[in-house]
Structures are given as structure tokens and as C-alpha cells.
Backbone bond lengths (Angstrom), bond angles and torsions (degrees), N, CA, C in turn:
res aa  C-N    CA-C-N  psi(-1)  N-CA   C-N-CA  omega(-1)  CA-C   N-CA-C  phi
1 X - - - 1.461 - - 1.527 108.00 -
2 X 1.327 117.18 136.25 1.458 121.11 -178.93 1.527 110.75 -71.21
3 X 1.330 115.20 162.73 1.467 121.43 179.20 1.522 109.86 -58.61
4 X 1.339 117.06 -42.68 1.461 120.80 -178.92 1.521 110.94 -64.04
5 X 1.339 117.56 -41.16 1.460 120.21 179.45 1.526 111.17 -67.43
6 X 1.325 116.82 -38.62 1.466 120.18 176.55 1.522 110.15 -63.24
7 X 1.331 116.31 -44.72 1.460 120.35 178.63 1.520 110.59 -60.98
8 X 1.327 115.85 -44.47 1.460 120.68 -179.68 1.527 110.44 -58.99
9 X 1.310 117.36 -48.04 1.462 121.55 -178.94 1.534 110.66 -60.95
10 X 1.327 116.71 -45.71 1.469 120.50 -179.77 1.525 111.88 -63.49
11 X 1.334 116.36 -44.73 1.462 120.77 -179.24 1.528 110.06 -64.05
12 X 1.321 117.52 -45.33 1.461 120.60 -178.28 1.524 111.40 -66.70
13 X 1.326 118.54 -37.69 1.466 120.74 176.70 1.525 109.97 -60.67
14 X 1.317 116.01 -44.51 1.468 120.87 179.89 1.526 110.96 -65.28
15 X 1.332 116.58 -43.92 1.463 119.95 178.99 1.535 111.17 -64.08
16 X 1.333 117.11 -40.66 1.472 120.04 179.46 1.520 110.77 -62.59
17 X 1.332 116.78 -35.98 1.464 120.17 179.25 1.522 111.72 -74.19
18 X 1.334 117.11 -42.86 1.464 121.16 -173.27 1.530 114.15 -94.03
19 X 1.324 117.31 -35.35 1.465 122.01 -176.17 1.531 109.65 -137.97
20 X 1.320 117.71 72.18 1.470 120.05 -173.59 1.527 114.22 -58.84
21 X 1.332 118.16 -36.43 1.471 119.72 -179.96 1.523 111.40 -65.60
22 X 1.322 115.98 -44.21 1.464 120.59 178.16 1.527 110.20 -63.65
23 X 1.316 116.96 -43.23 1.467 121.08 179.64 1.529 110.47 -61.40
24 X 1.318 117.16 -42.24 1.470 120.62 179.69 1.525 111.02 -64.36
25 X 1.325 116.39 -41.04 1.465 120.58 179.26 1.533 110.88 -64.79
26 X 1.326 117.34 -45.28 1.466 120.95 178.55 1.520 110.86 -64.84
27 X 1.325 116.29 -42.42 1.455 120.66 179.93 1.523 110.86 -60.33
28 X 1.335 116.49 -42.43 1.464 120.73 178.67 1.529 110.79 -63.12
29 X 1.321 116.77 -45.05 1.469 120.92 179.39 1.527 110.72 -60.77
30 X 1.307 116.00 -43.05 1.458 120.49 -177.39 1.526 111.51 -68.83
31 X 1.327 117.15 -33.91 1.470 120.55 178.88 1.520 111.51 -69.75
32 X 1.344 116.08 -31.14 1.463 119.56 -179.52 1.523 112.04 -66.93
33 X 1.326 117.20 -29.37 1.453 120.82 -177.43 1.517 110.94 85.17
34 X 1.323 114.73 -176.47 1.463 119.88 -177.99 1.520 109.45 -118.45
35 X 1.311 115.01 145.73 1.459 120.49 179.57 1.530 109.01 -84.35
36 X 1.324 115.40 131.76 1.464 121.73 -179.45 1.518 108.01 -134.85
37 X 1.323 116.40 138.26 1.461 118.48 177.50 1.530 108.76 -69.64
38 X 1.318 115.53 150.77 1.464 120.32 -179.93 1.512 112.10 -54.58
39 X 1.316 116.16 -32.10 1.459 122.29 -179.22 1.534 111.84 -67.69
40 X 1.336 117.33 -31.19 1.459 120.64 -175.79 1.527 114.05 -93.82
41 X 1.322 116.87 0.43 1.462 119.12 177.18 1.525 110.15 -66.29
42 X 1.302 115.87 143.21 1.469 118.98 174.86 1.522 108.22 -66.42
43 X 1.305 116.06 157.73 1.460 121.65 -176.20 1.533 111.68 -54.96
44 X 1.355 116.89 -43.88 1.462 119.96 -179.22 1.523 111.15 -64.75
45 X 1.340 116.21 -42.23 1.457 120.37 179.38 1.525 110.55 -63.82
46 X 1.332 116.14 -42.68 1.460 120.65 -179.75 1.526 110.51 -62.46
47 X 1.338 116.99 -41.99 1.462 121.80 179.40 1.529 110.48 -64.38
48 X 1.331 116.99 -46.09 1.469 121.00 179.82 1.518 110.83 -60.11
49 X 1.319 116.29 -44.86 1.466 120.24 -179.32 1.530 110.88 -67.11
50 X 1.312 116.13 -41.53 1.469 119.64 178.84 1.523 110.10 -60.14
51 X 1.319 116.53 -41.65 1.465 121.16 179.71 1.526 110.56 -63.58
52 X 1.328 116.69 -46.37 1.475 120.15 -179.82 1.526 111.38 -64.79
53 X 1.321 117.21 -40.84 1.465 120.13 179.07 1.526 111.02 -64.91
54 X 1.322 115.87 -40.98 1.468 120.19 179.34 1.524 110.31 -64.07
55 X 1.348 116.51 -43.52 1.471 120.76 179.41 1.529 111.02 -62.63
56 X 1.308 117.27 -31.37 1.463 121.75 179.88 1.530 111.86 -89.11
57 X 1.330 116.43 4.33 1.466 122.87 -179.43 1.529 111.89 57.70
58 X 1.348 114.70 43.56 1.457 121.36 177.82 1.527 109.24 -112.02
59 X 1.335 117.33 159.36 1.465 119.01 179.82 1.538 110.94 -66.16
60 X 1.308 114.98 155.40 1.469 121.21 -179.44 1.524 110.84 -65.01
61 X 1.313 115.09 154.40 1.454 122.27 177.45 1.528 108.52 -73.43
62 X 1.315 116.86 120.96 1.458 121.37 -179.78 1.516 112.17 -87.93
63 X 1.318 115.83 170.08 1.469 121.08 -179.04 1.517 112.17 -64.27
64 X 1.325 117.21 -29.60 1.463 119.65 -178.87 1.526 112.61 -92.84
65 X 1.327 117.73 -7.30 1.462 120.77 177.42 1.519 109.60 -72.98
66 X 1.315 114.74 156.42 1.462 120.61 -179.39 1.520 108.79 -113.46
67 X 1.318 115.46 136.25 1.454 121.79 177.42 1.525 108.57 -119.54
68 X 1.311 116.26 150.59 1.455 120.84 175.71 1.519 107.01 -102.97
69 X 1.327 115.49 123.54 1.465 120.78 -179.69 1.527 108.68 -121.77
70 X 1.315 116.22 149.41 1.473 118.44 178.86 1.524 110.96 -67.96
71 X 1.310 115.59 152.72 1.461 120.67 175.73 1.527 109.06 -72.32
72 X 1.311 116.04 143.39 1.457 120.03 173.22 1.530 107.60 -76.21
73 X 1.328 116.89 168.23 1.460 120.77 178.38 1.511 111.51 -56.63
74 X 1.317 116.92 -44.63 1.468 121.53 179.53 1.522 111.06 -64.12
75 X 1.320 117.51 -41.15 1.464 121.62 179.86 1.528 111.21 -66.20
76 X 1.345 116.84 -37.51 1.468 119.83 178.56 1.527 110.55 -63.52
77 X 1.324 116.58 -45.32 1.466 120.40 179.30 1.524 109.87 -63.89
78 X 1.323 117.42 -41.66 1.467 121.11 -179.90 1.530 111.15 -64.82
79 X 1.314 117.68 -39.44 1.464 121.02 178.25 1.526 110.25 -62.78
80 X 1.315 117.29 -41.66 1.466 121.10 177.81 1.519 109.84 -65.16
81 X 1.326 117.14 -43.78 1.468 120.56 178.00 1.523 111.20 -57.11
82 X 1.320 115.85 -48.59 1.462 120.55 -179.30 1.524 111.35 -61.87
83 X 1.322 117.00 -41.36 1.463 120.74 -179.83 1.525 110.93 -64.49
84 X 1.327 117.26 -44.86 1.466 120.42 -179.71 1.520 111.48 -65.98
85 X 1.319 116.66 -41.63 1.454 120.01 179.56 1.531 110.69 -66.21
86 X 1.309 117.53 -44.00 1.464 121.56 178.30 1.526 110.64 -62.13
87 X 1.315 117.09 -42.48 1.460 121.09 178.63 1.531 110.71 -61.48
88 X 1.328 117.11 -46.84 1.468 120.86 -179.63 1.532 111.22 -65.42
89 X 1.333 117.19 -41.28 1.465 120.60 179.23 1.522 111.27 -64.60
90 X 1.324 116.81 -42.05 1.458 121.66 179.91 1.527 110.88 -66.92
91 X 1.318 115.26 -41.54 1.461 120.32 179.16 1.534 110.16 -59.38
92 X 1.319 116.75 -45.89 1.456 120.84 -179.59 1.534 111.16 -69.09
93 X 1.312 117.25 -46.48 1.472 120.86 -177.10 1.526 111.73 -62.06
94 X 1.327 118.25 -39.87 1.461 120.12 -178.93 1.527 111.16 -67.83
95 X 1.316 117.05 -40.23 1.464 120.00 178.43 1.531 110.99 -69.65
96 X 1.317 115.54 -38.63 1.457 120.32 178.92 1.538 110.28 -63.69
97 X 1.318 117.16 -41.98 1.471 121.18 179.22 1.526 110.78 -65.34
98 X 1.331 117.37 -42.36 1.462 120.43 178.38 1.528 111.11 -64.54
99 X 1.327 116.73 -40.57 1.464 120.76 178.50 1.523 110.56 -64.42
100 X 1.321 116.85 -43.57 1.467 120.89 179.53 1.527 110.60 -61.76
101 X 1.314 115.93 -44.71 1.461 120.71 -179.58 1.528 111.24 -61.64
102 X 1.322 117.10 -47.05 1.468 119.65 -178.90 1.531 110.99 -66.51
103 X 1.323 117.79 -34.74 1.462 121.41 179.11 1.522 110.57 -68.27
104 X 1.342 116.36 -47.56 1.462 121.00 -178.80 1.525 112.34 -62.50
105 X 1.302 117.21 -33.53 1.474 121.02 -176.28 1.527 112.94 -98.61
106 X 1.325 116.43 5.35 1.459 120.15 178.25 1.516 113.37 64.97
107 X 1.304 116.13 30.25 1.463 120.89 -178.63 1.531 110.36 -88.94
108 X 1.306 114.68 163.01 1.452 121.12 177.05 1.531 109.16 -65.70
109 X 1.316 117.68 139.35 1.464 121.22 -177.49 1.525 112.76 -99.03
110 X 1.302 115.70 12.98 1.460 120.85 173.54 1.519 107.01 -109.20
111 X 1.310 116.97 124.88 1.460 121.38 -179.91 1.527 107.42 -104.52
112 X 1.329 115.30 126.12 1.466 120.99 -179.95 1.520 109.38 -105.53
113 X 1.326 114.83 141.18 1.459 121.76 178.41 1.523 108.92 -117.36
114 X 1.307 116.09 141.76 1.458 120.42 177.56 1.511 112.18 96.34
115 X 1.299 115.21 -171.87 1.452 123.39 -177.74 1.528 109.72 -77.65
116 X 1.359 117.75 124.55 1.462 119.96 -179.13 1.536 112.69 -62.90
117 X 1.325 116.98 -19.13 1.462 121.12 179.66 1.527 112.57 -81.48
118 X 1.316 117.15 -13.77 1.470 120.62 179.48 1.513 110.48 -66.20
119 X 1.316 114.65 157.29 1.458 119.40 179.08 1.526 111.94 -69.54
120 X 1.327 117.13 -39.44 1.460 121.18 -174.77 1.529 112.72 -126.89
121 X 1.333 117.69 66.36 1.474 116.79 176.18 1.536 108.74 -67.24
122 X 1.314 116.23 148.52 1.465 118.75 177.96 1.523 109.16 -88.53
123 X 1.318 116.20 154.24 1.451 120.60 -178.58 1.522 110.21 -155.53
124 X 1.316 114.09 160.38 1.465 120.38 173.79 1.530 108.02 -132.66
125 X 1.300 115.39 150.05 1.462 122.30 174.70 1.529 106.49 -100.90
126 X 1.319 116.64 116.67 1.465 120.99 -174.76 1.526 113.39 -57.37
127 X 1.313 117.45 -42.06 1.470 119.13 -178.85 1.522 110.32 -62.94
128 X 1.343 117.42 -45.21 1.461 121.05 179.12 1.526 111.21 -64.03
129 X 1.332 116.22 -44.17 1.469 120.36 179.56 1.518 111.63 -63.96
130 X 1.333 116.46 -38.47 1.470 120.45 178.65 1.522 110.05 -66.21
131 X 1.326 116.47 -44.16 1.471 119.76 177.52 1.526 110.94 -62.32
132 X 1.325 116.69 -42.71 1.473 120.91 179.00 1.533 110.34 -63.50
133 X 1.325 117.22 -41.63 1.467 121.00 179.66 1.527 111.07 -65.95
134 X 1.344 116.67 -36.29 1.471 119.97 177.03 1.531 110.22 -63.78
135 X 1.326 117.26 -42.39 1.466 121.29 178.20 1.528 110.43 -63.48
136 X 1.324 116.52 -41.94 1.466 120.46 177.86 1.524 110.04 -61.13
137 X 1.324 117.20 -45.76 1.469 120.96 179.56 1.524 110.46 -60.55
138 X 1.320 117.43 -46.00 1.466 120.41 178.70 1.521 111.20 -61.99
139 X 1.324 117.15 -40.25 1.466 121.66 179.18 1.524 110.62 -64.57
140 X 1.327 116.24 -45.84 1.470 120.13 179.43 1.522 109.86 -61.05
141 X 1.328 116.84 -45.35 1.466 119.79 178.91 1.530 110.90 -60.75
142 X 1.334 116.77 -45.56 1.469 120.37 178.95 1.524 111.42 -60.35
143 X 1.335 116.41 -45.67 1.465 120.02 -179.17 1.524 111.87 -65.07
144 X 1.317 116.50 -41.86 1.461 119.28 -178.13 1.517 111.25 -67.98
145 X 1.308 117.19 -42.80 1.463 118.77 179.81 1.515 110.83 -71.51
146 X 1.340 117.36 -32.28 1.457 120.75 175.90 1.524 109.72 -64.47
147 X 1.334 116.93 -42.19 1.458 120.87 178.82 1.517 111.54 -63.28
148 X 1.328 116.62 -40.49 1.464 120.47 178.68 1.524 109.50 -63.07
149 X 1.338 117.03 -45.44 1.466 120.83 179.58 1.525 111.25 -62.36
150 X 1.349 117.30 -40.99 1.463 120.82 179.13 1.519 110.64 -63.83
151 X 1.341 116.80 -43.44 1.468 120.44 179.50 1.515 110.90 -60.85
152 X 1.342 116.44 -43.67 1.456 119.83 -178.53 1.516 111.24 -66.61
153 X 1.332 117.51 -38.54 1.467 118.79 -179.62 1.525 110.55 -71.37
154 X 1.353 119.00 -34.47 1.459 120.69 177.29 1.526 110.47 -70.27
155 X 1.326 116.98 -34.40 1.460 120.47 177.83 1.515 112.35 -67.45
156 X 1.328 117.04 -26.72 1.464 121.04 -178.65 1.528 111.82 -79.66
157 X 1.334 116.32 -15.99 1.470 119.38 -177.99 1.498 112.88 -70.95
């Protein structure tokens, strides 16, 4: 198994355990494959598709036609990296914007959810959530760049 496939399996196992919804969404995206114009298909892919189309008595794939091809191991890992980084960046930016808004307008920085008359309404403290989101973003960045460095050093061996 290639390094990228091993990484993919490990990352997806961890995501399925910790974030099953995110893992399911990524898994679905990865199974769908990526759209590529006929012109950008690699020679082997173009030949395989041409053969299958000919066997099915269909017209040849043109340069402007779009084909769906599976993600390579490296592309799958990169897609997961991008998704995790985007999620962490969005999580931090949204909390940071809410904190800034409440600070500028002198509003309360504790957000309560549910009926205020309930015994146990849920709530979050924006400053704490923003700090936690910043730590998560830094951790994700560190892990992703560490993984890239590890892959490059293993490839050099």
C-alpha cells in the first residue's frame, strides 16, 4: 500500500471515530470522483475510456467533454487536508467575527440557547470558544504541515 493510501486510511478511520458526519461527507465526495475535461485526461485514461466507449458503440470522448475519474491516493489526502483546514479556518473566523461584533457593540459575550426559563439552558462564552477555535486551527495547521513534511522525507528515502 502506498504512503498516500496508508495516510488516507488512517485519517479516515480517525475521522469516522471522532467526526462521523464529516467522514461520511468526505467519503461521499471522494467516491464521486473528480470531473476532468477530455482534453486533460492522461493518455492511459483517454485510451481506456475510448476503448470502453467504442465497445459500447458510443461516440468518442471529445476535448470539450467531461469525464469523471477517481481521485488518486495523493489527491484524496489533499482533499481531506483542504477540507480540514477550511473547516478549522471557518470555525475560527466565525467565532472571531462574533466576538468582535459583541465587543464593538458592548453586547454580552455569552450566548444562550433554548428557553431562558428552563433549568439548564445551554450556552457558550464567545471569548473561550474563539480561543479554543484558534488552538484547533493552529493544531490542524501543525498536523497538516507535519504530515506534508513526513511524506516528503519518506519519499526522499
